[in-house]
N, CA, C, O and the ligand as a Tripos MOL2 file, in Angstrom:
@<TRIPOS>MOLECULE
protein
  273   271    69     0     0
PROTEIN
NO_CHARGES

@<TRIPOS>ATOM
      1 N         -16.5140  -16.0060   22.6150 N.3       1 MET1
      2 CA        -16.1960  -14.6250   22.2660 C.3       1 MET1
      3 C         -14.7290  -14.5130   21.8850 C.2       1 MET1
      4 O         -13.8420  -14.9930   22.5920 O.2       1 MET1
      5 N         -14.5020  -13.8840   20.7750 N.am      2 GLN2
      6 CA        -13.1310  -13.7210   20.3150 C.3       2 GLN2
      7 C         -12.6690  -12.2880   20.5510 C.2       2 GLN2
      8 O         -13.3580  -11.3250   20.2130 O.2       2 GLN2
      9 N         -11.5220  -12.1820   21.1210 N.am      3 ILE3
     10 CA        -10.9610  -10.8540   21.3640 C.3       3 ILE3
     11 C          -9.9690  -10.5360   20.2560 C.2       3 ILE3
     12 O          -9.0500  -11.3070   19.9810 O.2       3 ILE3
     13 N         -10.1710   -9.4070   19.6400 N.am      4 HIS4
     14 CA         -9.2740   -9.0220   18.5530 C.3       4 HIS4
     15 C          -8.1280   -8.2190   19.1410 C.2       4 HIS4
     16 O          -8.2910   -7.0600   19.5230 O.2       4 HIS4
     17 N          -6.9960   -8.8380   19.2030 N.am      5 ASN5
     18 CA         -5.8710   -8.1800   19.8600 C.3       5 ASN5
     19 C          -4.6200   -8.3230   19.0080 C.2       5 ASN5
     20 O          -3.6010   -8.8540   19.4490 O.2       5 ASN5
     21 N          -4.7200   -7.8500   17.8090 N.am      6 ASP6
     22 CA         -3.6160   -8.0210   16.8610 C.3       6 ASP6
     23 C          -2.7040   -6.8100   16.7950 C.2       6 ASP6
     24 O          -1.8800   -6.7050   15.8870 O.2       6 ASP6
     25 N          -2.8370   -5.9220   17.7170 N.am      7 ASN7
     26 CA         -2.1080   -4.6590   17.5940 C.3       7 ASN7
     27 C          -0.6010   -4.8220   17.6380 C.2       7 ASN7
     28 O           0.1360   -3.9990   17.0960 O.2       7 ASN7
     29 N          -0.1480   -5.8750   18.2800 N.am      8 ARG8
     30 CA          1.3020   -6.0050   18.4140 C.3       8 ARG8
     31 C           1.9350   -6.7000   17.2330 C.2       8 ARG8
     32 O           3.1590   -6.7380   17.1100 O.2       8 ARG8
     33 N           1.1040   -7.2530   16.3560 N.am      9 ARG9
     34 CA          1.6910   -7.8550   15.1670 C.3       9 ARG9
     35 C           2.1850   -6.7700   14.2270 C.2       9 ARG9
     36 O           1.6900   -5.6430   14.2180 O.2       9 ARG9
     37 N           3.1610   -7.1450   13.4510 N.am     10 LYS10
     38 CA          3.6540   -6.1930   12.4660 C.3      10 LYS10
     39 C           2.6390   -6.0450   11.3470 C.2      10 LYS10
     40 O           2.1520   -7.0320   10.7950 O.2      10 LYS10
     41 N           2.3380   -4.8380   11.0340 N.am     11 MET11
     42 CA          1.4980   -4.6060    9.8780 C.3      11 MET11
     43 C           2.3630   -4.6350    8.6260 C.2      11 MET11
     44 O           3.5280   -4.2390    8.6500 O.2      11 MET11
     45 N           1.7840   -5.1030    7.5450 N.am     12 PRO12
     46 CA          2.5300   -5.0320    6.2870 C.3      12 PRO12
     47 C           2.8340   -3.5880    5.9390 C.2      12 PRO12
     48 O           2.0220   -2.6920    6.1740 O.2      12 PRO12
     49 N           3.9920   -3.3770    5.3860 N.am     13 LYS13
     50 CA          4.4030   -2.0220    5.0220 C.3      13 LYS13
     51 C           4.4160   -1.8660    3.5180 C.2      13 LYS13
     52 O           4.6420   -2.8100    2.7600 O.2      13 LYS13
     53 N           4.1690   -0.6570    3.1280 N.am     14 LEU14
     54 CA          4.3690   -0.3060    1.7250 C.3      14 LEU14
     55 C           5.6910    0.4130    1.6070 C.2      14 LEU14
     56 O           5.9860    1.3140    2.3920 O.2      14 LEU14
     57 N           6.4760    0.0290    0.6480 N.am     15 ASN15
     58 CA          7.7360    0.7060    0.4270 C.3      15 ASN15
     59 C           7.7000    1.4610   -0.8830 C.2      15 ASN15
     60 O           7.2030    0.9730   -1.8980 O.2      15 ASN15
     61 N           8.2290    2.6400   -0.8330 N.am     16 CYS16
     62 CA          8.2580    3.5000   -2.0020 C.3      16 CYS16
     63 C           9.0210    2.8020   -3.1340 C.2      16 CYS16
     64 O          10.1290    2.3090   -2.9200 O.2      16 CYS16
     65 N           8.4380    2.7600   -4.3290 N.am     17 PRO17
     66 CA          9.1410    2.1210   -5.4450 C.3      17 PRO17
     67 C          10.3000    2.9610   -5.9620 C.2      17 PRO17
     68 O          11.1130    2.4770   -6.7490 O.2      17 PRO17
     69 N          10.3840    4.2060   -5.5310 N.am     18 HIS18
     70 CA         11.4720    5.0830   -5.9890 C.3      18 HIS18
     71 C          12.6910    4.9650   -5.0840 C.2      18 HIS18
     72 O          13.7990    4.7150   -5.5590 O.2      18 HIS18
     73 N          12.4890    5.1440   -3.7770 N.am     19 CYS19
     74 CA         13.6410    5.1650   -2.8770 C.3      19 CYS19
     75 C          13.6370    3.9850   -1.9050 C.2      19 CYS19
     76 O          14.5950    3.7980   -1.1550 O.2      19 CYS19
     77 N          12.5760    3.1980   -1.9140 N.am     20 GLY20
     78 CA         12.5180    2.0470   -1.0230 C.3      20 GLY20
     79 C          12.1520    2.3990    0.3990 C.2      20 GLY20
     80 O          12.1210    1.5280    1.2680 O.2      20 GLY20
     81 N          11.8750    3.6610    0.6450 N.am     21 GLY21
     82 CA         11.5310    4.0750    1.9900 C.3      21 GLY21
     83 C          10.1480    3.6010    2.3840 C.2      21 GLY21
     84 O           9.2940    3.3480    1.5350 O.2      21 GLY21
     85 N           9.9470    3.4880    3.6520 N.am     22 ARG22
     86 CA          8.6670    3.0350    4.1630 C.3      22 ARG22
     87 C           7.6610    4.1820    4.0770 C.2      22 ARG22
     88 O           7.9080    5.2770    4.5820 O.2      22 ARG22
     89 N           6.5580    3.9240    3.4510 N.am     23 CYS23
     90 CA          5.6120    5.0050    3.1760 C.3      23 CYS23
     91 C           4.3100    4.8720    3.9290 C.2      23 CYS23
     92 O           3.7760    5.8620    4.4290 O.2      23 CYS23
     93 N           3.8070    3.6930    4.0150 N.am     24 ALA24
     94 CA          2.4710    3.5720    4.5780 C.3      24 ALA24
     95 C           2.3120    2.1930    5.1810 C.2      24 ALA24
     96 O           2.9580    1.2290    4.7700 O.2      24 ALA24
     97 N           1.4580    2.1300    6.1420 N.am     25 ASP25
     98 CA          1.1060    0.8460    6.7100 C.3      25 ASP25
     99 C          -0.1910    0.3700    6.0660 C.2      25 ASP25
    100 O          -1.1410    1.1340    5.8900 O.2      25 ASP25
    101 N          -0.2020   -0.8780    5.7310 N.am     26 VAL26
    102 CA         -1.4420   -1.4510    5.2200 C.3      26 VAL26
    103 C          -2.0400   -2.2890    6.3350 C.2      26 VAL26
    104 O          -1.4420   -3.2640    6.7910 O.2      26 VAL26
    105 N          -3.2040   -1.9040    6.7570 N.am     27 ALA27
    106 CA         -3.7740   -2.5230    7.9490 C.3      27 ALA27
    107 C          -4.1440   -3.9770    7.7130 C.2      27 ALA27
    108 O          -4.1790   -4.7760    8.6500 O.2      27 ALA27
    109 N          -4.4160   -4.3120    6.4850 N.am     28 ASP28
    110 CA         -4.9330   -5.6330    6.1940 C.3      28 ASP28
    111 C          -3.9830   -6.3350    5.2230 C.2      28 ASP28
    112 O          -3.7300   -5.8460    4.1220 O.2      28 ASP28
    113 N          -3.4700   -7.4690    5.6420 N.am     29 ALA29
    114 CA         -2.5350   -8.1890    4.7790 C.3      29 ALA29
    115 C          -3.1900   -8.5970    3.4730 C.2      29 ALA29
    116 O          -2.5360   -8.6580    2.4320 O.2      29 ALA29
    117 N          -4.4820   -8.8770    3.5330 N.am     30 LYS30
    118 CA         -5.1740   -9.2200    2.2920 C.3      30 LYS30
    119 C          -5.1560   -8.0560    1.3300 C.2      30 LYS30
    120 O          -5.0280   -8.2240    0.1170 O.2      30 LYS30
    121 N          -5.2850   -6.8750    1.8970 N.am     31 LEU31
    122 CA         -5.2580   -5.6960    1.0330 C.3      31 LEU31
    123 C          -3.8950   -5.5530    0.3830 C.2      31 LEU31
    124 O          -3.7940   -5.2090   -0.7950 O.2      31 LEU31
    125 N          -2.8520   -5.8150    1.1460 N.am     32 LYS32
    126 CA         -1.5220   -5.6940    0.5520 C.3      32 LYS32
    127 C          -1.3260   -6.7280   -0.5510 C.2      32 LYS32
    128 O          -0.7400   -6.4320   -1.5930 O.2      32 LYS32
    129 N          -1.8170   -7.9320   -0.3160 N.am     33 ASN33
    130 CA         -1.6690   -8.9650   -1.3340 C.3      33 ASN33
    131 C          -2.4460   -8.6400   -2.5930 C.2      33 ASN33
    132 O          -2.1540   -9.1570   -3.6710 O.2      33 ASN33
    133 N          -3.4330   -7.7810   -2.4440 N.am     34 ASN34
    134 CA         -4.2570   -7.4250   -3.5950 C.3      34 ASN34
    135 C          -3.8670   -6.0940   -4.1910 C.2      34 ASN34
    136 O          -4.5430   -5.5910   -5.0890 O.2      34 ASN34
    137 N          -2.7950   -5.5240   -3.7090 N.am     35 SER35
    138 CA         -2.4330   -4.2080   -4.2030 C.3      35 SER35
    139 C          -1.1360   -4.2770   -4.9890 C.2      35 SER35
    140 O          -0.2830   -5.1340   -4.7570 O.2      35 SER35
    141 N          -1.0150   -3.3590   -5.9140 N.am     36 VAL36
    142 CA          0.1770   -3.2650   -6.7430 C.3      36 VAL36
    143 C           0.6680   -1.8340   -6.6720 C.2      36 VAL36
    144 O          -0.1110   -0.8890   -6.7990 O.2      36 VAL36
    145 N           1.9570   -1.6830   -6.4690 N.am     37 LEU37
    146 CA          2.5280   -0.3440   -6.5040 C.3      37 LEU37
    147 C           2.8990    0.0030   -7.9360 C.2      37 LEU37
    148 O           3.4910   -0.7970   -8.6600 O.2      37 LEU37
    149 N           2.5380    1.2020   -8.3160 N.am     38 THR38
    150 CA          2.9010    1.6670   -9.6450 C.3      38 THR38
    151 C           3.7400    2.9260   -9.5040 C.2      38 THR38
    152 O           3.5380    3.7270   -8.5910 O.2      38 THR38
    153 N           4.6730    3.0860  -10.4110 N.am     39 LYS39
    154 CA          5.6180    4.1900  -10.2500 C.3      39 LYS39
    155 C           5.1440    5.4810  -10.8780 C.2      39 LYS39
    156 O           5.5310    6.5650  -10.4410 O.2      39 LYS39
    157 N           4.3330    5.3810  -11.8690 N.am     40 THR40
    158 CA          4.0330    6.5870  -12.6300 C.3      40 THR40
    159 C           2.5310    6.7900  -12.7740 C.2      40 THR40
    160 O           1.7310    5.8840  -12.5430 O.2      40 THR40
    161 N           2.1840    7.9910  -13.1560 N.am     41 GLU41
    162 CA          0.7750    8.2970  -13.3490 C.3      41 GLU41
    163 C           0.2260    7.6630  -14.6140 C.2      41 GLU41
    164 O          -0.9870    7.6470  -14.8220 O.2      41 GLU41
    165 N           1.0880    7.1490  -15.4490 N.am     42 SER42
    166 CA          0.6010    6.5430  -16.6800 C.3      42 SER42
    167 C           0.0460    5.1470  -16.4310 C.2      42 SER42
    168 O          -0.6360    4.5820  -17.2870 O.2      42 SER42
    169 N           0.3360    4.6000  -15.2740 N.am     43 GLU43
    170 CA         -0.2100    3.3040  -14.9340 C.3      43 GLU43
    171 C          -1.4950    3.5000  -14.1430 C.2      43 GLU43
    172 O          -1.6440    4.5000  -13.4400 O.2      43 GLU43
    173 N          -2.4070    2.5750  -14.2500 N.am     44 PRO44
    174 CA         -3.6490    2.7330  -13.5090 C.3      44 PRO44
    175 C          -3.4040    2.6270  -12.0100 C.2      44 PRO44
    176 O          -2.6620    1.7580  -11.5500 O.2      44 PRO44
    177 N          -4.0340    3.5190  -11.2570 N.am     45 ALA45
    178 CA         -3.8590    3.5020   -9.8130 C.3      45 ALA45
    179 C          -5.1300    4.0170   -9.1600 C.2      45 ALA45
    180 O          -5.8120    4.8980   -9.6820 O.2      45 ALA45
    181 N          -5.4210    3.4530   -8.0270 N.am     46 ASP46
    182 CA         -6.6040    3.8910   -7.2940 C.3      46 ASP46
    183 C          -6.2770    5.0090   -6.3180 C.2      46 ASP46
    184 O          -7.1210    5.8510   -6.0120 O.2      46 ASP46
    185 N          -5.0520    5.0050   -5.8380 N.am     47 PHE47
    186 CA         -4.6320    6.0490   -4.9120 C.3      47 PHE47
    187 C          -3.2730    6.5530   -5.3390 C.2      47 PHE47
    188 O          -2.4330    5.7840   -5.8060 O.2      47 PHE47
    189 N          -3.0620    7.8220   -5.1820 N.am     48 MET48
    190 CA         -1.7300    8.3630   -5.3850 C.3      48 MET48
    191 C          -1.1530    8.6980   -4.0140 C.2      48 MET48
    192 O          -1.7990    9.3590   -3.2010 O.2      48 MET48
    193 N           0.0460    8.2430   -3.7720 N.am     49 ILE49
    194 CA          0.6820    8.4310   -2.4740 C.3      49 ILE49
    195 C           1.9830    9.1900   -2.6870 C.2      49 ILE49
    196 O           2.7540    8.8840   -3.5960 O.2      49 ILE49
    197 N           2.2130   10.1780   -1.8430 N.am     50 GLU50
    198 CA          3.4820   10.8880   -1.9260 C.3      50 GLU50
    199 C           4.4080   10.3210   -0.8660 C.2      50 GLU50
    200 O           4.0780   10.2600    0.3180 O.2      50 GLU50
    201 N           5.5710    9.9110   -1.3280 N.am     51 CYS51
    202 CA          6.5400    9.3600   -0.4010 C.3      51 CYS51
    203 C           7.0300   10.4500    0.5510 C.2      51 CYS51
    204 O           7.4230   11.5240    0.0970 O.2      51 CYS51
    205 N           7.0160   10.1960    1.8500 N.am     52 PRO52
    206 CA          7.4880   11.2100    2.7910 C.3      52 PRO52
    207 C           8.9990   11.4030    2.7550 C.2      52 PRO52
    208 O           9.5090   12.3800    3.3010 O.2      52 PRO52
    209 N           9.7070   10.5000    2.1290 N.am     53 ARG53
    210 CA         11.1660   10.6290    2.0830 C.3      53 ARG53
    211 C          11.6510   11.3200    0.8300 C.2      53 ARG53
    212 O          12.4200   12.2780    0.9010 O.2      53 ARG53
    213 N          11.2040   10.8360   -0.3260 N.am     54 CYS54
    214 CA         11.7120   11.4280   -1.5610 C.3      54 CYS54
    215 C          10.6810   12.3250   -2.2360 C.2      54 CYS54
    216 O          10.9810   12.9790   -3.2340 O.2      54 CYS54
    217 N           9.4750   12.3560   -1.6940 N.am     55 HIS55
    218 CA          8.4100   13.2530   -2.1710 C.3      55 HIS55
    219 C           8.0240   12.9990   -3.6200 C.2      55 HIS55
    220 O           7.5040   13.8820   -4.3010 O.2      55 HIS55
    221 N           8.2810   11.8050   -4.0710 N.am     56 LYS56
    222 CA          7.7810   11.4480   -5.3900 C.3      56 LYS56
    223 C           6.4340   10.7540   -5.2340 C.2      56 LYS56
    224 O           6.1400   10.1440   -4.2060 O.2      56 LYS56
    225 N           5.6450   10.8620   -6.2570 N.am     57 LEU57
    226 CA          4.3470   10.2140   -6.2280 C.3      57 LEU57
    227 C           4.4540    8.7900   -6.7570 C.2      57 LEU57
    228 O           5.1880    8.5040   -7.7030 O.2      57 LEU57
    229 N           3.7160    7.9320   -6.1310 N.am     58 PHE58
    230 CA          3.5290    6.6120   -6.7250 C.3      58 PHE58
    231 C           2.0830    6.2020   -6.5330 C.2      58 PHE58
    232 O           1.3630    6.7440   -5.6950 O.2      58 PHE58
    233 N           1.6880    5.2430   -7.3210 N.am     59 GLY59
    234 CA          0.2960    4.8400   -7.3100 C.3      59 GLY59
    235 C           0.1110    3.5310   -6.5750 C.2      59 GLY59
    236 O           1.0120    2.6950   -6.4980 O.2      59 GLY59
    237 N          -1.0710    3.3840   -6.0450 N.am     60 LEU60
    238 CA         -1.4440    2.1210   -5.4170 C.3      60 LEU60
    239 C          -2.6940    1.6230   -6.1300 C.2      60 LEU60
    240 O          -3.7400    2.2720   -6.1230 O.2      60 LEU60
    241 N          -2.5560    0.4780   -6.7320 N.am     61 TYR61
    242 CA         -3.6500   -0.1010   -7.4960 C.3      61 TYR61
    243 C          -4.1920   -1.2840   -6.7160 C.2      61 TYR61
    244 O          -3.4620   -2.2280   -6.4150 O.2      61 TYR61
    245 N          -5.4620   -1.2310   -6.3940 N.am     62 ILE62
    246 CA         -6.0740   -2.2990   -5.6060 C.3      62 ILE62
    247 C          -6.8050   -3.2620   -6.5450 C.2      62 ILE62
    248 O          -7.8350   -2.9330   -7.1340 O.2      62 ILE62
    249 N          -6.2420   -4.4420   -6.6590 N.am     63 LYS63
    250 CA         -6.8270   -5.3870   -7.6100 C.3      63 LYS63
    251 C          -8.2470   -5.7840   -7.2270 C.2      63 LYS63
    252 O          -9.0960   -6.0220   -8.0860 O.2      63 LYS63
    253 N          -8.4830   -5.8510   -5.9350 N.am     64 MET64
    254 CA         -9.8090   -6.2460   -5.4520 C.3      64 MET64
    255 C         -10.9060   -5.3510   -6.0120 C.2      64 MET64
    256 O         -12.0110   -5.8040   -6.3110 O.2      64 MET64
    257 N         -10.5790   -4.0860   -6.1440 N.am     65 LEU65
    258 CA        -11.5890   -3.1310   -6.5810 C.3      65 LEU65
    259 C         -11.9980   -3.3380   -8.0270 C.2      65 LEU65
    260 O         -13.0170   -2.8130   -8.4770 O.2      65 LEU65
    261 N         -11.2030   -4.1010   -8.7470 N.am     66 HIS66
    262 CA        -11.4370   -4.2220  -10.1760 C.3      66 HIS66
    263 C         -11.7960   -5.6380  -10.6020 C.2      66 HIS66
    264 O         -11.9630   -5.9180  -11.7890 O.2      66 HIS66
    265 N         -11.9120   -6.5040   -9.6460 N.am     67 SER67
    266 CA        -12.1670   -7.9020   -9.9930 C.3      67 SER67
    267 C         -13.6010   -8.3200   -9.7320 C.2      67 SER67
    268 O         -13.9490   -9.4920   -9.8740 O.2      67 SER67
    269 N         -14.4250   -7.3700   -9.3540 N.am     68 ALA68
    270 CA        -15.8310   -7.7130   -9.0770 C.3      68 ALA68
    271 C         -16.5720   -7.8700  -10.3960 C.2      68 ALA68
    272 O         -17.7690   -8.1580  -10.4010 O.2      68 ALA68
    273 ZN         10.4620    7.5040   -1.8420 Zn       69 ZN69
@<TRIPOS>BOND
     1     1     2 1
     2     2     3 1
     3     3     4 2
     4     3     5 am
     5     5     6 1
     6     6     7 1
     7     7     8 2
     8     7     9 am
     9     9    10 1
    10    10    11 1
    11    11    12 2
    12    11    13 am
    13    13    14 1
    14    14    15 1
    15    15    16 2
    16    15    17 am
    17    17    18 1
    18    18    19 1
    19    19    20 2
    20    19    21 am
    21    21    22 1
    22    22    23 1
    23    23    24 2
    24    23    25 am
    25    25    26 1
    26    26    27 1
    27    27    28 2
    28    27    29 am
    29    29    30 1
    30    30    31 1
    31    31    32 2
    32    31    33 am
    33    33    34 1
    34    34    35 1
    35    35    36 2
    36    35    37 am
    37    37    38 1
    38    38    39 1
    39    39    40 2
    40    39    41 am
    41    41    42 1
    42    42    43 1
    43    43    44 2
    44    43    45 am
    45    45    46 1
    46    46    47 1
    47    47    48 2
    48    47    49 am
    49    49    50 1
    50    50    51 1
    51    51    52 2
    52    51    53 am
    53    53    54 1
    54    54    55 1
    55    55    56 2
    56    55    57 am
    57    57    58 1
    58    58    59 1
    59    59    60 2
    60    59    61 am
    61    61    62 1
    62    62    63 1
    63    63    64 2
    64    63    65 am
    65    65    66 1
    66    66    67 1
    67    67    68 2
    68    67    69 am
    69    69    70 1
    70    70    71 1
    71    71    72 2
    72    71    73 am
    73    73    74 1
    74    74    75 1
    75    75    76 2
    76    75    77 am
    77    77    78 1
    78    78    79 1
    79    79    80 2
    80    79    81 am
    81    81    82 1
    82    82    83 1
    83    83    84 2
    84    83    85 am
    85    85    86 1
    86    86    87 1
    87    87    88 2
    88    87    89 am
    89    89    90 1
    90    90    91 1
    91    91    92 2
    92    91    93 am
    93    93    94 1
    94    94    95 1
    95    95    96 2
    96    95    97 am
    97    97    98 1
    98    98    99 1
    99    99   100 2
   100    99   101 am
   101   101   102 1
   102   102   103 1
   103   103   104 2
   104   103   105 am
   105   105   106 1
   106   106   107 1
   107   107   108 2
   108   107   109 am
   109   109   110 1
   110   110   111 1
   111   111   112 2
   112   111   113 am
   113   113   114 1
   114   114   115 1
   115   115   116 2
   116   115   117 am
   117   117   118 1
   118   118   119 1
   119   119   120 2
   120   119   121 am
   121   121   122 1
   122   122   123 1
   123   123   124 2
   124   123   125 am
   125   125   126 1
   126   126   127 1
   127   127   128 2
   128   127   129 am
   129   129   130 1
   130   130   131 1
   131   131   132 2
   132   131   133 am
   133   133   134 1
   134   134   135 1
   135   135   136 2
   136   135   137 am
   137   137   138 1
   138   138   139 1
   139   139   140 2
   140   139   141 am
   141   141   142 1
   142   142   143 1
   143   143   144 2
   144   143   145 am
   145   145   146 1
   146   146   147 1
   147   147   148 2
   148   147   149 am
   149   149   150 1
   150   150   151 1
   151   151   152 2
   152   151   153 am
   153   153   154 1
   154   154   155 1
   155   155   156 2
   156   155   157 am
   157   157   158 1
   158   158   159 1
   159   159   160 2
   160   159   161 am
   161   161   162 1
   162   162   163 1
   163   163   164 2
   164   163   165 am
   165   165   166 1
   166   166   167 1
   167   167   168 2
   168   167   169 am
   169   169   170 1
   170   170   171 1
   171   171   172 2
   172   171   173 am
   173   173   174 1
   174   174   175 1
   175   175   176 2
   176   175   177 am
   177   177   178 1
   178   178   179 1
   179   179   180 2
   180   179   181 am
   181   181   182 1
   182   182   183 1
   183   183   184 2
   184   183   185 am
   185   185   186 1
   186   186   187 1
   187   187   188 2
   188   187   189 am
   189   189   190 1
   190   190   191 1
   191   191   192 2
   192   191   193 am
   193   193   194 1
   194   194   195 1
   195   195   196 2
   196   195   197 am
   197   197   198 1
   198   198   199 1
   199   199   200 2
   200   199   201 am
   201   201   202 1
   202   202   203 1
   203   203   204 2
   204   203   205 am
   205   205   206 1
   206   206   207 1
   207   207   208 2
   208   207   209 am
   209   209   210 1
   210   210   211 1
   211   211   212 2
   212   211   213 am
   213   213   214 1
   214   214   215 1
   215   215   216 2
   216   215   217 am
   217   217   218 1
   218   218   219 1
   219   219   220 2
   220   219   221 am
   221   221   222 1
   222   222   223 1
   223   223   224 2
   224   223   225 am
   225   225   226 1
   226   226   227 1
   227   227   228 2
   228   227   229 am
   229   229   230 1
   230   230   231 1
   231   231   232 2
   232   231   233 am
   233   233   234 1
   234   234   235 1
   235   235   236 2
   236   235   237 am
   237   237   238 1
   238   238   239 1
   239   239   240 2
   240   239   241 am
   241   241   242 1
   242   242   243 1
   243   243   244 2
   244   243   245 am
   245   245   246 1
   246   246   247 1
   247   247   248 2
   248   247   249 am
   249   249   250 1
   250   250   251 1
   251   251   252 2
   252   251   253 am
   253   253   254 1
   254   254   255 1
   255   255   256 2
   256   255   257 am
   257   257   258 1
   258   258   259 1
   259   259   260 2
   260   259   261 am
   261   261   262 1
   262   262   263 1
   263   263   264 2
   264   263   265 am
   265   265   266 1
   266   266   267 1
   267   267   268 2
   268   267   269 am
   269   269   270 1
   270   270   271 1
   271   271   272 2
@<TRIPOS>SUBSTRUCTURE
     1 MET1         2 RESIDUE 1 A MET
     2 GLN2         6 RESIDUE 1 A GLN
     3 ILE3        10 RESIDUE 1 A ILE
     4 HIS4        14 RESIDUE 1 A HIS
     5 ASN5        18 RESIDUE 1 A ASN
     6 ASP6        22 RESIDUE 1 A ASP
     7 ASN7        26 RESIDUE 1 A ASN
     8 ARG8        30 RESIDUE 1 A ARG
     9 ARG9        34 RESIDUE 1 A ARG
    10 LYS10       38 RESIDUE 1 A LYS
    11 MET11       42 RESIDUE 1 A MET
    12 PRO12       46 RESIDUE 1 A PRO
    13 LYS13       50 RESIDUE 1 A LYS
    14 LEU14       54 RESIDUE 1 A LEU
    15 ASN15       58 RESIDUE 1 A ASN
    16 CYS16       62 RESIDUE 1 A CYS
    17 PRO17       66 RESIDUE 1 A PRO
    18 HIS18       70 RESIDUE 1 A HIS
    19 CYS19       74 RESIDUE 1 A CYS
    20 GLY20       78 RESIDUE 1 A GLY
    21 GLY21       82 RESIDUE 1 A GLY
    22 ARG22       86 RESIDUE 1 A ARG
    23 CYS23       90 RESIDUE 1 A CYS
    24 ALA24       94 RESIDUE 1 A ALA
    25 ASP25       98 RESIDUE 1 A ASP
    26 VAL26      102 RESIDUE 1 A VAL
    27 ALA27      106 RESIDUE 1 A ALA
    28 ASP28      110 RESIDUE 1 A ASP
    29 ALA29      114 RESIDUE 1 A ALA
    30 LYS30      118 RESIDUE 1 A LYS
    31 LEU31      122 RESIDUE 1 A LEU
    32 LYS32      126 RESIDUE 1 A LYS
    33 ASN33      130 RESIDUE 1 A ASN
    34 ASN34      134 RESIDUE 1 A ASN
    35 SER35      138 RESIDUE 1 A SER
    36 VAL36      142 RESIDUE 1 A VAL
    37 LEU37      146 RESIDUE 1 A LEU
    38 THR38      150 RESIDUE 1 A THR
    39 LYS39      154 RESIDUE 1 A LYS
    40 THR40      158 RESIDUE 1 A THR
    41 GLU41      162 RESIDUE 1 A GLU
    42 SER42      166 RESIDUE 1 A SER
    43 GLU43      170 RESIDUE 1 A GLU
    44 PRO44      174 RESIDUE 1 A PRO
    45 ALA45      178 RESIDUE 1 A ALA
    46 ASP46      182 RESIDUE 1 A ASP
    47 PHE47      186 RESIDUE 1 A PHE
    48 MET48      190 RESIDUE 1 A MET
    49 ILE49      194 RESIDUE 1 A ILE
    50 GLU50      198 RESIDUE 1 A GLU
    51 CYS51      202 RESIDUE 1 A CYS
    52 PRO52      206 RESIDUE 1 A PRO
    53 ARG53      210 RESIDUE 1 A ARG
    54 CYS54      214 RESIDUE 1 A CYS
    55 HIS55      218 RESIDUE 1 A HIS
    56 LYS56      222 RESIDUE 1 A LYS
    57 LEU57      226 RESIDUE 1 A LEU
    58 PHE58      230 RESIDUE 1 A PHE
    59 GLY59      234 RESIDUE 1 A GLY
    60 LEU60      238 RESIDUE 1 A LEU
    61 TYR61      242 RESIDUE 1 A TYR
    62 ILE62      246 RESIDUE 1 A ILE
    63 LYS63      250 RESIDUE 1 A LYS
    64 MET64      254 RESIDUE 1 A MET
    65 LEU65      258 RESIDUE 1 A LEU
    66 HIS66      262 RESIDUE 1 A HIS
    67 SER67      266 RESIDUE 1 A SER
    68 ALA68      270 RESIDUE 1 A ALA
    69 ZN69       273 GROUP 0 **** ****
């Protein structure tokens, strides 16, 4: 039996491409490796995230979602 006890590890962070502030935690490192931050709405993005520091929007594009 394996006990999943990874809570104390650092989760990968997303940093705002505008101000560099920490915006979101990505629970899965694989997800972070498969994601691309985009600065503008003109770039393809799966999620739009508003930075809590500078309140600008940036996009998160998940490559995994598009490689199937
Ligand atoms: Zn920001």
